[in-house]
C-alpha positions in Angstrom: -200.1 51.7 226.9 -198.6 54.8 228.5 -195.3 55.8 227.1 -193.2 58.2 229.1 -191.7 61.0 227.1 -187.9 61.2 227.7 -187.1 64.8 228.7 -183.8 64.4 230.5 -181.6 62.1 228.3 -178.9 60.3 230.3 -176.9 59.8 227.1 -177.1 63.6 226.3 -176.2 64.6 229.9 -173.1 62.3 230.2 -172.1 62.8 226.7 -171.8 66.6 227.3 -169.8 65.9 230.5 -167.4 63.6 228.7 -167.0 65.8 225.7 -166.4 68.9 227.9 -163.7 67.1 229.9 -162.1 65.6 226.7 -162.2 69.0 225.0 -160.5 70.7 228.0 -157.9 68.0 228.1 -157.3 68.3 224.3 -157.0 72.1 224.4 -154.8 72.2 227.5 -152.5 69.4 226.2 -152.2 70.9 222.7 -151.3 74.4 224.0 -148.8 72.9 226.4 -147.2 70.7 223.7 -147.2 73.5 221.2 -145.5 76.0 223.6 -142.9 73.4 224.7 -142.2 72.3 221.2 -141.8 75.8 219.9 -139.5 76.8 222.7 -137.4 73.7 222.3 -137.2 74.2 218.5 -135.9 77.8 219.0 -133.3 76.7 221.6 -132.3 73.7 219.4 -131.9 75.9 216.4 -129.8 78.4 218.3 -127.7 75.6 219.6 -127.2 74.2 216.1 -126.3 77.6 214.7 -123.8 78.2 217.6 -122.4 74.7 217.0 -122.0 75.3 213.3 -120.3 78.7 213.9 -118.0 77.0 216.4 -117.1 74.4 213.8 -116.4 77.0 211.1 -114.2 79.1 213.5 -112.3 75.8 214.4 -111.9 75.2 210.6 -110.7 78.8 210.3 -108.1 78.2 213.0 -107.0 75.0 211.4 -106.7 76.6 208.0 -104.6 79.5 209.4 -102.4 77.1 211.3 -101.9 75.0 208.1 -101.3 78.1 206.0 -98.4 79.3 208.2 -97.1 75.8 208.7 -96.9 75.3 204.9 -95.4 78.8 204.6 -92.6 77.9 207.1 -92.1 74.6 205.0 -91.6 76.8 202.0 -89.3 79.2 203.8 -87.2 76.2 205.0 -87.1 74.0 201.9 -88.2 76.3 199.0 -90.6 73.6 197.9 -93.1 75.0 195.4 -95.7 72.3 196.4 -95.7 73.8 199.9 -96.3 77.2 198.5 -99.3 76.0 196.4 -100.7 74.4 199.6 -100.3 77.8 201.4 -102.5 79.5 198.8 -104.9 76.5 199.0 -105.3 77.0 202.8 -105.7 80.8 202.4 -108.6 80.0 199.9 -110.1 77.7 202.5 -109.9 80.6 205.1 -111.8 82.9 202.7 -114.4 80.2 202.0 -114.9 79.7 205.8 -115.3 83.4 206.3 -117.9 83.6 203.6 -119.8 80.7 205.2 -119.7 82.5 208.6 -121.1 85.7 207.1 -124.3 83.8 206.2 -125.2 83.5 209.9 -126.3 86.3 212.3 -123.1 87.4 214.0 -122.3 89.2 217.2 -120.4 92.4 217.1 -117.3 90.6 218.5 -117.6 88.0 215.7 -118.0 90.7 213.1 -114.8 92.5 214.3 -112.9 89.1 214.3 -113.9 88.3 210.8 -113.2 91.8 209.6 -109.8 91.6 211.2 -109.0 88.2 209.7 -110.2 89.5 206.2 -108.0 92.6 206.4 -105.1 90.5 207.6 -105.6 88.1 204.7 -105.6 90.8 202.2 -102.4 92.3 203.7 -100.8 88.9 204.1 -101.7 87.7 200.6 -100.8 90.9 198.8 -97.9 92.2 200.8 -96.3 90.0 203.5 -96.4 86.7 201.5 -94.9 88.1 198.3 -92.2 89.8 200.3 -91.4 86.6 202.1 -91.3 84.7 198.8 -88.9 87.3 197.4 -86.7 87.0 200.4 -86.7 83.2 200.2 -85.8 83.2 196.5 -83.0 85.7 197.3 -81.9 83.4 200.2 -82.2 86.5 202.5 -83.2 84.7 205.7 -82.2 87.6 207.9 -84.7 89.8 206.2 -87.2 86.9 206.4 -86.7 86.8 210.2 -87.2 90.6 210.5 -90.4 90.3 208.4 -91.6 87.5 210.7 -90.9 89.7 213.8 -92.8 92.6 212.3 -96.1 91.4 213.9 -97.5 89.0 211.3 -97.2 86.0 213.7 -98.6 88.0 216.6 -101.8 88.7 214.6 -102.2 85.0 213.8 -101.6 84.0 217.4 -104.2 86.5 218.6 -106.7 85.1 216.1 -106.0 81.5 217.2 -106.2 82.5 220.9 -109.6 84.1 220.1 -110.9 80.9 218.4 -109.9 78.8 221.4 -111.7 81.2 223.7 -114.7 81.3 221.3 -114.9 77.5 221.2 -114.9 77.3 225.1 -117.7 80.0 225.3 -119.7 78.2 222.6 -119.4 74.9 224.4 -120.6 76.5 227.7 -123.5 78.2 226.0 -124.6 74.9 224.3 -124.5 73.2 227.7 -126.6 75.9 229.3 -129.2 75.6 226.5 -129.3 71.8 227.0 -129.9 72.3 230.7 -132.6 74.9 230.0 -134.4 72.4 227.6 -134.3 69.6 230.3 -135.6 72.1 232.9 -138.5 73.1 230.8 -139.3 69.5 230.0 -139.4 68.6 233.7 -141.7 71.6 234.4 -144.0 70.6 231.6 -144.1 67.0 232.9 -145.0 68.2 236.4 -147.8 70.4 235.0 -149.1 67.5 232.9 -149.1 65.2 236.0 -151.1 67.7 238.0 -153.6 68.3 235.2 -154.0 64.5 234.8 -154.6 64.1 238.5 -157.2 66.9 238.4 -159.0 65.2 235.5 -158.8 61.8 237.2 -160.6 63.3 240.2 -163.3 64.7 237.9 -163.7 61.3 236.2 -163.9 59.6 239.6 -166.6 62.0 240.7 -168.5 61.4 237.4 -168.1 57.6 237.9 -169.7 57.7 241.4 -172.5 59.9 240.1 -173.0 57.3 237.3 -173.3 54.5 239.9 -175.8 56.5 242.0 -177.9 57.7 239.0 -177.8 54.7 236.7 -176.5 51.5 238.3 -178.5 51.5 241.5 -181.9 52.0 239.7 -180.9 49.2 237.2 -180.2 46.9 240.2 -183.6 47.7 241.7 -185.3 46.9 238.3 -183.4 43.6 238.1 -184.6 42.6 241.6 -188.1 43.4 240.6 -187.8 41.4 237.3 -186.4 38.4 239.2 -189.3 38.5 241.8 -191.8 38.7 238.9 -190.2 35.6 237.2 -190.6 33.6 240.5 -194.0 34.8 241.8 -195.7 36.6 238.8 -196.3 39.7 241.0 -195.1 43.2 240.0 -192.7 44.6 242.6 -190.9 47.3 240.6 -190.4 50.6 242.5 -192.2 53.6 241.3 -190.1 56.5 239.9 -190.7 60.1 238.8 -187.6 60.1 236.5 -188.1 61.5 233.0 -185.0 60.0 231.5 -184.3 56.6 229.8 -184.4 54.7 233.1 -187.8 56.1 233.9 -189.0 55.0 230.4 -187.4 51.5 231.0 -189.2 51.2 234.4 -192.5 52.1 232.8 -191.9 49.7 229.9 -191.1 46.8 232.3 -194.3 47.4 234.3 -196.3 47.4 231.1 -194.6 44.2 229.9 -195.2 42.4 233.2 -198.9 43.4 233.1 -199.2 42.0 229.5 -197.3 38.8 230.4 -199.7 38.2 233.3 -202.7 38.7 231.0 -201.4 36.3 228.3 -199.9 33.6 230.5 -202.7 31.1 229.9 -202.6 31.5 226.1 -198.8 31.1 226.1 -199.1 27.9 228.1 -201.5 26.4 225.5 -199.1 27.5 222.7 -196.3 25.9 224.6 -198.1 22.5 224.7 -198.7 22.7 221.0 -195.1 23.5 220.3 -194.0 20.5 222.4 -196.2 18.2 220.3 -194.8 19.7 217.1 -191.3 19.2 218.5 -192.0 15.5 219.0 -193.2 15.1 215.4 -190.1 17.0 214.2 -187.9 14.7 216.3 -189.4 11.7 214.6 -189.0 13.1 211.2 -185.4 14.1 212.0 -184.6 10.6 213.1 -186.0 9.2 209.9 -184.1 11.8 207.8 -180.9 10.9 209.7 -181.4 7.2 209.0 -181.9 8.0 205.2 -178.9 10.2 205.2 -176.8 7.5 206.9 -178.0 4.9 204.4 -177.2 7.4 201.6 -173.7 8.0 203.1 -173.1 4.2 203.2 -174.2 3.9 199.6 -172.0 6.9 198.7 -169.0 5.4 200.5 -169.6 2.0 198.8 -169.8 3.8 195.4 -166.6 5.7 196.1 -164.9 2.4 197.1 -166.2 0.7 194.0 -164.9 3.6 191.9 -161.5 3.4 193.6 -161.5 -0.4 193.0 -162.3 0.2 189.3 -159.6 2.9 189.1 -157.0 0.6 190.7 -158.0 -2.3 188.5 -157.8 -0.1 185.4 -154.8 2.1 186.1 -152.7 0.6 188.9 -149.4 -0.8 187.7 -148.1 -2.0 191.2 -149.1 -5.5 192.2 -148.8 -4.9 196.0 -151.0 -1.8 195.7 -153.6 -3.8 193.6 -153.7 -6.7 196.1 -154.1 -4.3 199.1 -156.9 -2.3 197.5 -158.9 -5.3 196.3 -158.7 -7.1 199.7 -159.7 -3.9 201.6 -162.6 -3.4 199.3 -163.9 -7.0 199.7 -163.3 -6.9 203.4 -165.4 -3.7 203.8 -168.1 -4.5 201.3 -168.9 -8.0 202.6 -168.2 -7.2 206.3 -165.6 -9.9 206.6 -163.9 -10.9 209.9 -160.8 -12.4 208.2 -159.5 -11.8 204.6 -156.4 -12.9 202.8 -155.4 -12.3 199.2 -152.1 -13.6 197.8 -150.4 -13.9 194.4 -149.1 -17.4 193.6 -146.0 -16.6 191.6 -144.7 -13.3 193.0 -145.9 -13.8 196.6 -147.4 -10.3 197.1 -150.1 -10.5 199.7 -152.5 -8.6 202.0 -154.4 -9.8 205.0 -156.5 -8.6 207.9 -157.7 -10.4 211.1 -155.0 -13.1 210.9 -152.8 -13.7 213.9 -149.4 -15.3 213.7 -150.7 -18.5 215.3 -153.6 -18.7 212.9 -151.3 -18.1 209.9 -148.8 -20.7 211.1 -151.5 -23.4 211.5 -153.2 -22.5 208.2 -149.9 -22.8 206.3 -148.9 -26.1 208.0 -152.3 -27.8 208.1 -154.5 -26.4 205.4 -152.6 -24.6 202.7 -151.8 -27.6 200.6 -155.4 -28.9 200.9 -156.8 -25.5 200.0 -154.5 -25.1 196.9 -155.4 -28.5 195.6 -159.2 -27.9 195.9 -158.8 -24.5 194.3 -157.0 -26.0 191.3 -159.7 -28.6 191.0 -162.9 -26.7 191.8 -162.1 -23.0 191.4 -163.9 -22.0 194.6 -165.5 -23.7 197.7 -167.1 -22.8 201.0 -166.6 -24.5 204.4 -168.8 -24.1 207.5 -167.2 -25.3 210.7 -167.1 -24.7 214.5 -164.8 -21.9 215.5 -161.5 -22.4 217.2 -158.6 -19.9 217.6 -160.3 -17.2 215.6 -163.4 -16.9 217.8 -162.0 -14.4 220.3 -164.8 -13.4 222.7 -167.6 -15.3 220.7 -169.3 -18.4 222.3 -167.5 -21.7 221.8 -170.1 -23.3 219.6 -170.2 -20.3 217.2 -169.9 -21.4 213.5 -167.3 -20.0 211.1 -167.9 -19.8 207.3 -164.7 -20.0 205.2 -164.9 -19.1 201.5 -162.0 -19.7 199.1 -161.7 -18.4 195.5 -159.1 -19.1 192.8 -158.2 -16.3 190.5 -157.2 -17.7 187.1 -156.0 -16.6 183.7 -157.7 -17.3 180.4 -155.7 -20.6 180.1 -157.0 -21.7 183.5 -153.7 -21.3 185.3 -154.1 -20.0 188.9 -152.4 -16.7 189.5 -153.8 -15.7 192.8 -156.0 -16.9 195.7 -158.5 -15.3 198.0 -159.8 -16.6 201.3 -162.2 -15.0 203.8 -164.1 -15.9 206.9 -167.2 -14.7 208.8 -167.7 -15.6 212.5 -171.4 -16.4 213.3 -172.6 -15.0 210.0 -172.7 -17.3 207.0 -172.2 -16.2 203.4 -175.3 -16.1 201.2 -175.2 -17.6 197.7 -175.5 -14.1 196.1 -172.6 -12.8 198.2 -170.3 -15.6 197.0 -171.3 -15.1 193.4 -170.6 -11.3 193.8 -167.2 -12.0 195.2 -166.3 -14.4 192.5 -167.4 -11.9 189.8 -165.3 -9.1 191.3 -162.2 -11.3 191.7 -162.4 -12.5 188.1 -161.6 -8.9 187.1 -158.4 -9.0 189.1 -156.8 -11.5 186.7 -157.2 -9.1 183.8 -155.4 -6.4 185.9 -152.6 -8.8 186.8 -152.2 -9.7 183.2 -152.1 -6.0 182.2 -149.4 -5.4 184.9 -147.4 -8.4 183.6 -147.5 -7.1 180.0 -146.6 -3.6 181.2 -143.6 -4.8 183.2 -142.4 -6.9 180.2 -142.8 -3.9 177.9 -141.1 -1.6 180.4 -138.2 -4.1 180.9 -137.7 -4.4 177.1 -137.9 -0.6 176.7 -135.5 0.0 179.5 -133.2 -2.6 178.1 -133.3 -1.0 174.7 -132.8 2.5 176.1 -129.9 1.2 178.2 -128.3 -0.4 175.2 -128.7 2.8 173.1 -127.4 5.0 175.9 -124.3 2.9 176.5 -123.4 2.5 172.9 -120.5 4.8 172.1 -121.7 5.4 168.5 -124.1 8.4 168.0 -127.5 6.9 167.0 -130.6 8.7 165.9 -133.9 7.6 164.4 -136.0 9.7 162.0 -139.6 9.2 160.7 -140.8 8.9 157.1 -140.6 12.7 156.5 -137.2 13.0 158.3 -138.6 14.2 161.6 -136.5 13.4 164.6 -137.9 10.5 166.7 -135.0 9.7 169.1 -131.3 10.1 169.6 -128.8 9.1 172.3 -126.4 11.1 174.4 -123.4 9.8 172.4 -124.7 11.6 169.3 -125.2 14.8 171.3 -121.6 14.7 172.6 -120.2 13.7 169.2 -121.7 16.7 167.5 -120.8 19.0 170.4 -124.5 19.9 170.9 -125.4 23.1 172.8 -129.2 22.5 173.1 -131.2 19.3 172.9 -133.6 18.8 170.0 -137.2 17.9 171.0 -138.9 14.8 169.6 -140.5 15.7 166.3 -138.0 18.3 165.2 -138.4 18.5 161.4 -135.7 17.5 159.0 -135.2 21.1 157.8 -134.1 22.1 161.3 -131.7 19.4 162.3 -130.1 19.1 158.8 -128.9 22.8 159.3 -126.2 21.3 161.7 -124.5 19.6 158.7 -124.9 22.7 156.5 -123.0 24.7 159.0 -120.3 22.3 160.3 -119.8 19.5 157.8 -116.7 19.9 155.6 -118.6 18.4 152.6 -122.2 19.5 153.3 -123.7 18.9 149.8 -122.5 15.3 149.8 -123.7 14.5 153.3 -127.1 16.2 152.9 -127.7 14.3 149.7 -126.8 11.0 151.6 -129.4 11.9 154.3 -132.1 12.8 151.8 -131.7 9.6 149.8 -131.6 7.4 152.9 -134.8 8.9 154.2 -136.6 8.6 150.9 -135.5 5.1 149.7 -136.7 1.8 151.1 -133.4 0.0 151.0 -132.5 -3.3 152.8 -128.7 -3.0 152.7 -126.5 -0.8 154.9 -125.4 2.5 153.3 -122.1 4.2 154.4 -120.4 7.5 154.0 -117.5 9.3 155.7 -117.5 13.0 156.5 -115.6 15.6 158.5 -117.4 17.6 161.2 -115.8 20.9 162.3 -117.4 22.1 165.5 -115.4 22.6 168.7 -112.6 20.7 167.0 -112.4 18.5 163.9 -113.9 15.0 163.9 -113.8 12.4 161.2 -117.1 10.4 161.3 -118.2 7.2 159.6 -122.0 7.3 159.0 -124.2 4.2 158.5 -127.8 4.2 157.4 -130.4 1.4 157.6 -134.2 1.3 157.0 -136.6 0.0 159.7 -139.5 -2.0 158.4 -142.8 -3.0 160.1 -144.9 -5.7 158.2 -142.9 -5.0 155.1 -143.5 -1.2 155.2 -140.7 1.3 155.9 -141.5 3.2 159.2 -138.3 5.0 159.9 -134.6 5.3 159.2 -131.8 4.7 161.7 -128.4 6.5 161.4 -125.3 5.4 163.2 -122.4 7.9 163.5 -119.0 6.4 164.5 -116.2 8.6 165.5 -113.1 7.4 163.6 -111.0 10.5 164.3 -108.3 8.6 166.3 -108.1 5.8 163.7 -107.8 8.6 161.0 -105.1 10.3 163.1 -103.3 7.0 163.6 -103.3 6.3 159.8 -101.9 9.8 159.3 -99.3 9.3 162.0 -98.3 6.0 160.4 -97.9 7.7 157.0 -96.0 10.6 158.6 -93.8 8.1 160.6 -92.9 6.2 157.5 -92.1 9.4 155.7 -90.2 10.8 158.7 -88.2 7.7 159.4 -87.3 7.2 155.8 -86.2 10.8 155.6 -84.4 11.0 158.9 -82.6 7.6 158.3 -81.8 8.3 154.7 -80.0 11.6 155.4 -77.3 10.3 157.7 -77.0 7.0 155.7 -76.5 8.9 152.5 -73.8 11.0 154.1 -72.1 7.8 155.6 -72.3 5.9 152.3 -71.2 8.9 150.2 -68.1 9.8 152.3 -67.2 6.1 152.7 -67.2 5.7 148.8 -65.0 8.8 148.6 -62.6 7.3 151.0 -62.5 3.9 149.2 -62.3 5.2 145.6 -60.2 8.4 145.8 -56.8 9.3 146.9 -56.8 12.4 149.2 -54.8 14.1 151.8 -54.9 13.0 155.4 -56.6 16.3 156.4 -59.5 15.5 154.0 -59.7 11.9 155.2 -59.9 13.0 158.8 -62.7 15.5 157.9 -64.6 12.8 156.0 -64.1 10.3 158.9 -65.3 12.9 161.4 -68.4 13.5 159.3 -69.1 9.8 159.1 -68.7 9.6 162.9 -71.2 12.5 163.5 -73.7 11.0 161.1 -73.3 7.6 162.7 -74.0 9.2 166.1 -77.0 10.9 164.7 -78.2 7.6 163.3 -77.6 5.9 166.6 -79.6 8.6 168.4 -82.5 8.1 166.1 -82.4 4.4 166.7 -82.1 5.0 170.4 -85.2 7.2 170.3 -87.3 4.5 168.6 -86.0 1.9 171.0 -86.8 4.2 174.0 -90.3 4.8 172.9 -90.8 1.0 172.3 -89.4 0.2 175.8 -91.5 2.9 177.5 -94.7 1.7 175.9 -93.9 -1.9 176.9 -92.9 -0.9 180.5 -89.4 -2.4 180.2 -87.5 0.8 181.2 -85.7 0.4 184.5 -84.9 3.4 186.5 -82.0 3.6 189.1 -82.8 6.5 191.5 -80.0 8.2 193.5 -79.4 11.6 194.9 -78.4 14.0 192.0 -77.1 17.5 192.5 -78.5 19.5 189.6 -76.1 22.4 190.2 -73.2 20.0 189.2 -75.0 17.9 186.5 -76.3 20.8 184.4 -72.9 22.5 183.9 -71.5 19.1 182.8 -74.3 18.7 180.2 -73.8 22.3 178.9 -70.1 21.6 178.5 -70.9 18.8 176.0 -72.3 21.5 173.7 -69.0 23.3 173.6 -68.7 22.5 169.9 -71.8 24.7 169.4 -69.4 27.6 169.7 -71.9 30.1 168.3 -74.5 29.5 171.1 -74.3 31.1 174.5 -75.9 28.8 177.2 -76.4 30.6 180.6 -77.3 29.0 183.9 -79.0 31.1 186.5 -79.2 29.1 189.7 -81.0 30.9 192.6 -82.1 27.6 194.3 -80.9 26.9 197.8 -81.6 23.1 197.4 -80.5 21.5 194.1 -80.8 17.8 195.2 -83.2 15.5 193.3 -83.9 11.8 193.7 -83.5 10.8 190.1 -82.0 8.5 187.5 -78.9 10.3 186.3 -78.8 8.8 182.8 -82.5 9.6 182.2 -82.4 13.2 183.6 -79.3 13.8 181.4 -81.3 12.5 178.4 -84.1 15.0 179.3 -81.8 18.1 179.3 -79.9 16.9 176.2 -83.2 16.7 174.3 -84.4 20.1 175.6 -81.0 21.8 174.8 -80.9 20.1 171.4 -84.5 21.4 170.6 -83.6 24.9 171.9 -80.5 25.1 169.6 -82.3 23.5 166.7 -85.2 25.9 166.8 -83.1 29.0 167.4 -81.2 29.4 164.1 -80.8 33.2 164.5 -81.0 34.0 168.3 -77.8 32.5 169.9 -78.7 32.8 173.6 -80.3 30.0 175.7 -81.1 30.5 179.4 -81.4 27.8 182.1 -83.0 29.0 185.4 -83.2 27.0 188.7 -85.3 28.0 191.7 -87.1 26.5 194.7 -90.9 26.7 194.7 -93.6 24.9 196.6 -91.2 22.5 198.4 -89.6 21.5 195.1 -87.1 22.4 192.4 -88.3 24.3 189.3 -86.0 24.4 186.2 -86.8 26.4 183.0 -85.0 26.2 179.6 -85.7 29.3 177.5 -84.7 30.0 173.9 -85.4 33.1 171.8 -86.0 31.3 168.6 -89.0 30.6 166.3 -91.6 30.1 168.9 -94.7 27.9 168.7 -98.4 28.9 167.9 -100.9 28.5 170.8 -102.9 25.8 169.1 -99.8 23.6 168.5 -98.6 23.6 172.2 -101.1 20.9 173.4 -99.9 18.5 170.6 -96.2 18.8 171.3 -96.0 15.8 173.6 -97.7 13.5 171.1 -95.4 10.9 169.5 -94.2 11.7 166.0 -95.8 15.2 166.1 -93.8 17.9 164.5 -94.7 21.6 164.2 -95.8 22.2 160.6 -94.6 25.6 159.4 -92.5 26.9 156.6 -89.6 27.6 159.0 -89.7 24.3 161.0 -90.2 22.1 158.0 -86.5 22.7 157.1 -85.4 21.4 160.5 -85.1 17.6 160.9 -86.5 15.4 163.7 -88.7 12.5 164.4 -91.1 14.2 166.8 -90.2 11.7 169.6 -88.0 13.8 171.7 -90.6 15.6 173.8 -92.8 12.5 174.2 -89.7 10.7 175.6 -89.0 13.7 177.9 -92.6 13.7 179.3 -92.4 10.0 179.9 -89.2 10.3 181.9 -90.5 13.4 183.9 -93.7 11.6 184.9 -91.6 8.5 186.1 -89.8 11.0 188.3 -93.3 12.3 189.6 -92.5 15.6 188.1 -94.4 18.0 185.8 -93.6 19.5 182.4 -95.4 22.3 180.5 -94.5 24.7 177.7 -95.2 28.4 177.1 -94.3 30.1 173.9 -94.9 33.2 171.8 -94.6 32.7 168.1 -91.6 34.6 166.7 -90.2 35.4 170.2 -89.2 32.1 171.7 -90.2 29.1 173.8 -89.8 28.2 177.5 -90.0 24.6 178.8 -90.9 24.4 182.5 -90.0 21.5 184.7 -91.0 20.9 188.3 -89.8 18.2 190.7 -90.9 17.4 194.2 -87.8 17.1 196.4 -88.3 14.0 198.6 -85.2 14.2 200.8 
């Protein structure tokens, strides 16, 4: 075979042309961009320098203006602040001059800065001190002469120059911008011309490529097409020594070889066709085997799914659905129906509404009776409504199976039908065997639901019980506890199941009032196998103080202790009630005994001794006061009883507090050593209220203010309108109340327990009665106090008129 040696490479020729054009374009573009960029950078830099100098000269102007403005302010008002600002502005001028000196300056700019610097030195060292001295001497005539001596003219000349400089700088920057735009346009025009020139070169190269490469290739294609049709070589001869010449020679050689080997290739083709038929047969067999394998694989997957559902499914409907679908697919059924007898879950396929109606009306009772008696049966009959497009005489095979428990009770039923394809004996046996496994799954679901119901019921009972319950194992490890226990012990993080005894018992070591006693109780209860109920009471101090009654009981299984249950009952309120009862008895006996003793004592004196009328009147007055006191105590007890029973009747009318309060204050005139002030800034003083009960409120509040202010003799009452209502405050400057006692003040029978308040009598009912009355008036009451400084009671009433 002759191989033409390539002498003139097309690739090399056109690669040189393309590289040359590209290199020229790259060099030309780079030089143009570099020149334009450098020129624009220089112009931009000059413009920025000019702009910065213009800004600094403007600042210089502003600072000079400010300096002379501040100086005039000092001359006029002799304000030292203005003088300090003058020096500050002069310092700014010096800083601005130093910044300008960093740039390259014109001769005119250098003269300006030198003139300003010289002027500043003269002004700071001579003119300004003289002016200050004239101002301090109040010699304003001399100050005027100093001003007319040329100082202001110099400044005005500087300012006029800065204005002129700013205008020139602006014009220069505009000229620079126009020059940059002009150069950019020129560069763009040049680039367009160069691009057009290069485009013409590329167009010329393209046409040369068509003539030198594409046309010969088209001729070779025509020759190859002619050879494929006729088998004759019609390729044109060529003397080219490049790749196209080599390709033409190779095609001629190839065509010659194809012509020589055509007969051999035909024989090989016949042999390949025979092999292809054999491969086709083998492929069909392989596809058949693969299909059978896929069917077997699918059946195995369905069987695994059925086994999984029968083993793990806990939903009846899901179980019924999966079992029926499995049987329908595995045995190729036309109709299938699986139903549960008791709970009525069901699944079906191929059953129309008409078929279902007729089956339930005509055959269901018969089918159920036979299933109860026989367990399963098969019926072959002529088809009716279920035939569809099948011939009329087509047979239908119905097969029915009962699914029963171990005791023989039927729990589910399965029916299926085939149209024109009868069930074999083996198929019926297989279906019965598979369905027998369903009863075990249904029994497992039933047991699971019973267990879940009982567990849910027990958990619900434990959660809803108000007592804190927890269960521990043989070693004291935590098995379970309810939310009530967590809330009772003010838990901050939940304990996990299995928390050891040594961890959770730390709670009682930290917060129990009697830790040794309670820990010993827990240890003994966990260790002993006791059958009775053990009890202990303890105090738990965490986020408040709680009194808790603890019960312990052993839990046995087949006579062996498996765990210990502890029940914590919060008896804090009962404990407080017991204490309140004790305090009530003590308070009542004390409060009643004191006035009774005085009444009895003075009455005996009046009966047994002769005395002057003056003494008699004094004793009778004392008996009267103590009787009133006793009457008030009884009234308080009766008011509390009536309020708790809801028997208090309120008579609401319009009440003017600006009139009522002074009347109440006048009743304390006998308290001559107390000053009660009323500060009324309210524009609306009208309330819808019960006069008698509102009077009782302020009598109680003023009595408390007087009683708990033994040393400070001033009490202030303030009225104001706020938030569409009337706010009234009663303020004393007495003993005050600690912060932790304030929330307890409105509790019945509660009295502040301190060394100072213990000497002061009272039942602890006054503020609880006051709160009850205020709430019936749809009002609000709250107390603020600082111990040792005094107490303020705040009342707020909505004004509904």
